[in-house]
C-alpha positions as CSV (number, residue, x, y, z in Angstrom):
1,M,120.8,215.4,178.9
2,C,118.3,218.2,178.8
3,P,115.4,218.0,181.1
4,G,112.6,215.9,179.8
5,T,114.5,214.4,177.1
6,A,114.3,211.2,178.5
7,D,110.6,211.1,179.0
8,R,110.0,212.7,175.4
9,W,111.9,209.9,173.6
10,S,110.2,207.2,176.0
11,T,106.9,208.6,174.4
12,A,108.4,208.6,171.0
13,M,109.5,205.2,171.3
14,A,106.2,204.1,172.4
15,V,104.2,205.8,169.4
16,V,106.4,204.6,166.6
17,S,106.3,200.8,168.2
18,E,102.6,201.0,168.2
19,R,102.4,202.1,164.9
20,D,104.8,199.7,163.4
21,P,105.4,196.1,164.7
22,S,108.8,196.1,162.6
23,M,109.9,199.1,164.4
24,A,108.8,197.9,167.5
25,A,111.3,194.8,167.1
26,A,113.9,197.2,166.4
27,V,113.3,199.4,169.4
28,E,113.5,196.3,171.4
29,A,116.6,195.0,169.6
30,V,118.5,198.3,169.9
31,G,117.1,199.5,173.4
32,H,116.4,202.8,174.7
33,C,116.8,206.0,172.3
34,T,119.9,207.6,173.7
35,L,119.8,210.6,171.2
36,T,121.1,213.9,173.0
37,R,122.4,217.3,171.9
38,R,126.0,217.1,170.7
39,R,128.2,219.9,171.9
40,H,131.4,221.1,169.9
41,P,133.6,223.6,171.1
42,G,132.6,226.9,169.1
43,G,129.0,226.2,169.2
44,A,126.7,225.9,166.3
45,F,129.2,227.7,163.9
46,A,131.8,225.0,164.7
47,A,129.5,222.4,164.3
48,L,128.4,223.4,160.8
49,A,131.9,223.9,159.9
50,R,132.8,220.6,160.9
51,S,130.0,219.1,158.7
52,I,131.1,221.0,155.7
53,L,134.7,219.5,156.3
54,Y,133.4,215.7,156.7
55,Q,131.3,216.0,153.5
56,Q,132.4,213.4,151.0
57,L,135.3,212.0,153.0
58,A,136.2,209.0,154.9
59,G,136.0,209.5,158.8
60,P,140.1,209.5,159.3
61,A,141.0,211.6,156.5
62,A,138.2,214.1,157.8
63,A,139.0,213.9,161.3
64,A,142.6,214.9,160.3
65,I,141.9,217.8,158.4
66,H,139.3,218.8,161.0
67,A,141.8,218.8,163.6
68,R,144.1,220.8,161.6
69,F,141.5,223.5,161.0
70,V,140.4,223.9,164.5
71,A,144.2,223.9,165.8
72,L,144.3,227.3,163.6
73,Y,141.9,228.7,166.0
74,G,142.9,227.0,169.4
75,G,140.3,224.5,169.2
76,R,137.6,227.1,168.9
77,P,136.8,228.6,165.4
78,T,135.0,231.7,165.1
79,P,133.2,233.6,162.1
80,G,135.6,236.5,162.5
81,A,138.7,234.5,162.9
82,V,137.8,232.4,159.8
83,L,137.3,235.2,157.6
84,A,140.8,236.7,158.8
85,T,142.5,233.4,157.8
86,P,144.2,233.5,154.4
87,V,142.7,231.0,152.2
88,D,146.4,229.5,151.7
89,D,146.1,228.7,155.4
90,L,143.0,226.6,155.0
91,R,144.4,224.9,152.1
92,T,147.7,224.1,153.9
93,A,145.4,222.5,156.8
94,G,143.9,220.2,154.0
95,L,140.8,222.0,152.9
96,S,140.0,221.8,149.4
97,A,139.4,225.1,147.3
98,A,135.8,224.2,147.5
99,K,135.6,223.3,151.3
100,A,137.5,226.6,152.0
101,A,135.2,228.8,150.0
102,S,132.2,227.1,151.8
103,I,133.8,227.8,155.3
104,K,134.4,231.3,154.3
105,D,130.8,231.6,153.0
106,L,129.5,230.2,156.4
107,A,131.6,232.6,158.3
108,S,130.5,235.5,156.1
109,H,126.7,234.8,156.7
110,V,127.1,234.5,160.3
111,Q,129.5,237.5,160.6
112,S,127.0,239.8,158.6
113,G,124.1,238.8,160.6
114,S,122.3,237.4,157.8
115,L,122.3,234.0,159.4
116,R,121.8,234.3,163.0
117,L,122.4,231.0,164.7
118,D,121.3,232.1,168.2
119,R,117.7,232.4,166.6
120,L,117.3,229.4,164.7
121,S,116.0,227.4,167.8
122,R,113.0,229.8,167.4
123,M,112.2,228.7,163.7
124,D,110.3,225.9,162.3
125,D,112.3,223.1,160.5
126,E,111.7,224.0,157.1
127,Q,112.6,227.7,157.9
128,I,116.0,226.4,159.5
129,V,116.6,224.3,156.2
130,T,116.1,227.0,154.0
131,R,118.1,229.6,156.1
132,L,120.9,227.0,156.4
133,S,120.9,226.1,152.7
134,A,121.6,229.5,151.6
135,V,125.2,228.8,152.5
136,R,127.5,227.4,150.1
137,G,128.1,223.6,150.8
138,I,125.1,223.4,153.0
139,G,122.3,221.4,151.6
140,R,119.1,219.7,152.9
141,W,121.0,216.8,154.7
142,T,123.3,218.9,156.4
143,A,120.4,221.0,157.8
144,E,118.6,217.9,158.9
145,M,121.7,216.5,160.6
146,F,121.7,220.1,162.5
147,L,118.1,219.8,163.5
148,I,118.5,216.2,164.9
149,F,121.9,216.5,166.4
150,Q,122.3,220.1,167.6
151,L,118.6,221.2,168.4
152,N,117.0,217.5,169.0
153,R,114.1,218.3,167.0
154,P,111.7,215.6,167.2
155,D,109.9,215.0,163.7
156,V,112.8,215.1,161.3
157,W,112.9,212.2,158.4
158,P,116.2,212.4,156.5
159,A,114.9,210.2,153.5
160,G,117.8,211.1,151.4
161,D,120.5,209.5,153.9
162,L,121.9,206.2,153.0
163,G,122.2,205.2,156.5
164,V,118.4,205.5,156.9
165,R,117.4,204.1,153.7
166,T,119.6,201.0,154.6
167,G,118.3,200.7,157.9
168,Y,114.6,200.8,157.0
169,V,115.4,197.9,154.7
170,R,116.6,195.9,157.2
171,I,113.8,196.7,159.8
172,Q,111.1,196.0,157.4
173,G,112.8,193.1,155.5
174,L,112.7,194.7,152.3
175,A,114.8,193.5,149.1
176,A,115.9,196.8,148.0
177,P,116.0,200.3,149.6
178,P,113.3,202.5,148.7
179,T,113.8,205.9,146.9
180,P,114.1,208.7,148.9
181,A,110.7,210.3,147.6
182,H,108.8,206.9,148.7
183,L,110.7,206.9,151.9
184,V,109.2,210.2,152.5
185,R,105.6,208.7,152.3
186,L,106.7,205.7,154.2
187,G,107.7,207.8,157.1
188,E,104.4,209.5,157.6
189,P,103.0,206.9,160.1
190,Y,105.9,207.9,162.7
191,R,104.8,211.5,162.6
192,P,105.4,213.5,165.0
193,Y,108.2,211.3,166.1
194,R,110.2,210.6,162.7
195,T,113.6,211.8,164.4
196,V,113.5,208.8,166.6
197,A,112.3,206.3,163.9
198,A,115.5,207.6,161.9
199,W,117.7,207.1,165.0
200,Y,116.7,203.3,165.1
201,C,117.2,203.2,161.4
202,W,121.0,204.2,161.9
203,R,121.2,202.4,165.1
204,I,119.9,199.0,163.7
205,L,122.9,198.8,161.5
206,D,125.3,198.9,164.7
207,L,124.1,195.4,165.7
208,P,126.8,192.6,165.2
209,T,124.7,190.7,162.3
210,S,125.1,194.0,160.1
211,P,127.9,195.0,158.0
212,S,130.6,197.3,159.7
213,K,130.1,200.6,158.3
214,T,130.2,204.1,159.3
215,N,126.8,206.0,159.4
216,Q,127.4,209.6,158.0
217,A,125.0,210.8,161.1
218,D,127.8,209.5,163.5
219,L,130.2,212.3,162.0
220,W,128.0,214.7,163.9
């Protein structure tokens, strides 16, 4: 864990708990926020490539395809190596035509310098969403997961994420999930620590009384 991370999340937990008694109960039930940066061999490029491969696939199938993909590069895919890989080889590894094109587009953006992954940490959240969304196959959700799990930005509220919406329903005791647009407004009280509120929405679904399910966020 990075220095200061534990203290930062402790403050965040206290703030969201103070502002919302229902969230306070979730914090008590789940325990301390253990959100840390997730490390992938190959860095940010590999993490984004992985996210593209996992989209719209069940966990085991995505994991198998991802394993075959990284095996092409000795476990550490790089933009140059991906660009040099024939599409047929990517397809043989299990990538669909669309995902092969997306991986190639990501590699092209990084290799050309139009997407400087090493500079993203200097940008604000919306700038990062905009930069990443310029890549084929990367939208707001993927960019928000990158902000949360790769950069540990503290104030990200992925209102379009099904797990966050479902967890929010359980925490608040609602009859049905709010729409993403409504959830954006409902998340305002948690600023500037909406990331931690989202984390508890995910983690509340892991408790024994919740139906067994895989959070898409866990794929990061």
